[in-house]
C-alpha positions as CSV (number, residue, x, y, z in Angstrom):
1,M,113.7,110.9,114.8
2,T,111.7,107.5,115.0
3,T,114.2,106.0,112.6
4,E,117.7,106.8,113.8
5,Y,121.0,105.6,112.2
6,G,124.4,105.7,114.1
7,P,127.3,106.4,111.8
8,D,128.1,102.7,111.3
9,Q,124.6,101.9,110.7
10,L,124.1,104.7,108.2
11,K,127.3,103.6,106.3
12,E,126.1,100.0,106.2
13,A,122.7,101.2,104.9
14,R,124.2,103.5,102.3
15,E,126.6,100.8,101.1
16,K,123.8,98.2,100.9
17,V,121.1,100.4,98.9
18,R,124.0,101.7,96.6
19,S,124.8,98.2,95.7
20,E,121.1,97.4,95.0
21,L,120.9,100.6,92.9
22,R,123.9,99.7,90.9
23,I,122.3,96.6,89.4
24,L,119.0,98.2,88.3
25,D,118.4,99.4,84.9
26,P,118.0,103.2,85.5
27,S,115.1,103.6,83.1
28,W,113.1,100.8,84.6
29,A,113.8,102.4,88.0
30,A,112.6,105.9,86.9
31,S,109.4,104.3,85.3
32,R,108.5,102.7,88.5
33,S,109.4,105.6,90.9
34,G,107.9,108.3,88.7
35,T,111.4,110.1,88.6
36,E,113.4,111.5,85.7
37,Y,116.5,109.8,84.6
38,S,119.0,111.6,82.2
39,F,121.2,109.3,80.2
40,L,123.3,112.4,79.4
41,E,124.1,113.2,83.0
42,R,123.8,109.7,84.4
43,S,121.5,110.8,87.1
44,F,117.9,110.6,88.3
45,T,116.0,113.8,89.6
46,V,113.8,112.9,92.7
47,S,111.5,115.3,94.4
48,L,111.4,114.9,98.1
49,L,109.2,117.5,100.2
50,G,109.2,119.9,97.1
51,E,112.9,120.0,96.6
52,D,114.5,118.3,93.7
53,Y,117.7,116.1,94.3
54,S,120.0,114.6,91.8
55,V,121.3,110.9,92.4
56,S,124.1,110.0,90.3
57,Y,123.9,106.5,88.7
58,P,125.5,104.0,89.3
59,Q,127.2,105.7,92.3
60,G,124.1,106.6,94.2
61,A,125.5,109.8,95.6
62,V,122.5,112.1,96.4
63,K,123.0,116.1,96.2
64,H,120.9,119.1,96.4
65,A,120.3,121.3,93.7
66,D,123.2,123.6,94.6
67,G,125.6,120.3,94.6
68,S,125.8,120.0,98.3
69,P,125.4,116.3,99.8
70,A,122.0,115.3,101.1
71,G,121.6,114.7,104.6
72,G,122.0,111.1,105.9
73,M,118.3,110.5,106.2
74,E,117.2,112.1,103.2
75,E,119.9,110.3,101.2
76,I,118.7,106.9,102.6
77,L,115.0,107.7,102.0
78,I,115.7,108.7,98.4
79,L,117.9,105.8,97.5
80,H,115.4,103.3,99.2
81,Y,112.7,104.8,97.3
82,L,114.4,104.3,93.8
83,V,115.2,100.8,94.8
84,H,111.9,99.7,96.3
85,A,109.5,101.5,94.0
86,D,107.3,99.0,92.0
87,G,105.1,101.5,90.1
88,M,101.9,100.5,91.8
89,A,99.2,103.2,91.4
90,N,98.0,105.1,94.4
91,T,94.4,104.0,95.4
92,G,93.3,106.8,97.5
93,E,92.6,104.3,100.3
94,W,94.3,105.8,103.4
95,V,95.5,103.6,106.3
96,A,97.2,104.5,109.7
97,Y,100.8,103.7,110.5
98,R,99.8,100.8,112.7
99,D,98.2,99.1,109.8
100,L,101.5,99.0,107.7
101,P,103.3,95.8,107.7
102,G,105.0,95.3,111.0
103,A,104.2,98.6,112.3
104,R,101.5,97.6,115.0
105,Y,103.9,97.8,118.0
106,H,105.6,100.9,116.9
107,E,102.3,103.1,116.9
108,P,103.2,104.6,120.3
109,A,106.6,106.0,118.9
110,F,104.8,107.0,115.7
111,K,102.3,109.2,117.9
112,A,104.9,110.6,119.9
113,D,107.3,111.5,117.2
114,V,105.0,112.5,114.5
115,E,101.3,113.1,115.3
116,G,101.9,114.5,118.8
117,P,104.4,117.2,117.7
118,L,102.1,117.9,114.7
119,S,99.2,118.4,116.9
120,V,101.0,120.9,119.2
121,G,102.4,122.8,116.3
122,L,99.4,123.3,114.4
123,A,97.2,124.3,117.4
124,G,95.8,127.7,116.8
125,R,97.0,127.8,113.1
126,L,94.2,126.7,111.3
127,E,94.1,129.5,108.9
128,E,97.8,129.4,108.2
129,L,97.5,125.7,107.5
130,R,94.6,126.2,105.1
131,T,96.6,128.7,103.2
132,W,99.6,126.3,103.1
133,V,97.3,123.5,101.8
134,R,96.2,125.8,99.0
135,D,99.6,126.2,97.8
136,E,101.4,122.9,98.7
137,A,98.7,120.1,98.9
138,R,95.3,119.4,97.9
139,E,92.1,119.3,99.8
140,V,90.4,115.8,100.2
141,D,86.7,115.5,101.1
142,L,86.9,113.6,104.4
143,P,86.0,114.6,107.8
144,G,88.4,117.3,109.7
145,D,88.8,121.0,109.8
146,V,91.6,120.4,107.4
147,T,92.1,117.2,105.4
148,A,94.8,117.4,102.7
149,A,96.8,115.0,100.6
150,W,100.4,116.1,100.3
151,T,102.9,114.4,97.8
152,V,106.0,114.0,99.7
153,L,107.7,111.6,97.2
154,P,106.6,111.3,93.6
155,R,104.4,108.5,94.5
156,V,104.0,108.6,98.4
157,P,101.3,111.0,99.3
158,L,100.5,111.7,103.0
159,L,97.0,112.4,104.3
160,I,97.1,115.2,107.0
161,I,93.8,115.6,109.1
162,F,93.8,118.4,111.5
163,N,91.1,119.4,113.9
164,E,91.4,122.7,115.9
165,A,90.9,122.8,119.6
166,D,87.3,123.4,120.9
167,E,85.6,123.7,124.3
168,E,85.7,119.7,124.6
169,F,88.9,118.6,123.0
170,P,92.6,119.8,122.3
171,A,94.0,120.2,118.9
172,S,94.6,117.0,117.1
173,A,96.4,115.8,113.9
174,R,96.8,112.5,112.1
175,V,99.1,111.3,109.5
176,L,97.8,108.5,107.3
177,F,99.2,106.6,104.2
178,D,98.0,105.6,101.0
179,I,97.7,101.8,101.2
180,T,100.3,101.4,98.5
181,A,103.0,103.3,100.5
182,P,104.8,99.8,101.4
183,N,105.3,99.4,97.6
184,Y,107.6,102.4,97.6
185,L,109.4,102.3,101.1
186,P,110.0,100.0,104.2
187,T,107.7,100.5,106.9
188,E,110.4,102.0,109.2
189,D,111.4,104.5,106.4
190,L,107.6,105.5,106.1
191,S,107.9,106.5,109.8
192,A,111.0,108.6,109.3
193,L,109.5,110.2,106.1
194,A,106.4,111.3,108.1
195,E,108.8,112.8,110.7
196,L,110.6,114.7,108.2
197,A,107.4,116.1,106.6
198,V,106.2,117.3,109.9
199,E,109.4,119.2,110.5
200,H,109.3,120.5,106.9
201,L,105.7,121.7,107.3
202,M,106.2,123.4,110.6
203,R,109.3,125.3,109.1
204,S,107.3,126.2,106.2
205,L,104.4,127.7,108.4
206,G,107.1,129.6,110.4
207,K,108.4,131.2,107.2
208,R,104.8,132.5,106.5
209,E,104.6,134.4,109.8
């Protein structure tokens, strides 16, 4: 994964973001992140890649709907999202990863870990992808065999642009971000989020076979 945490780094990141969550007003955080907060249960409900997670407040424990703990990266992304969200409305202006703050020199890794695997994984599966888009995303009127906006966190959509192989060019996929994405997650986390999204999309297509 583009963003990798060793055990010590993961523990440090978790402790830091939990301390940041603890001092936030939960209703304020929910409003800015587009999530739900239950005062009765003292927890947020946050949708990530179509799955609802609960986040206890003020502890910051992130769990799946069945009560099992979230994976390390999912946990960090959800907690960072709650802490960083500032409520900025999405604009529909899409930018490449390299155009996000501090990302230009990380573009080769993003292409290798996100867009490369997506290009290979979607090759020859144009109709499957179109069916998936009808169920899980929304088409966008931009050039491409498939161009779709997919909301992966409540206020963080990704734009997937896919062109099937032809006589001249191999299959190619791009992943773009709404220009407001840095208002919700650090740039490094956005790369990790895109990589998780690609893995999720390919698993979803596999289940449809």
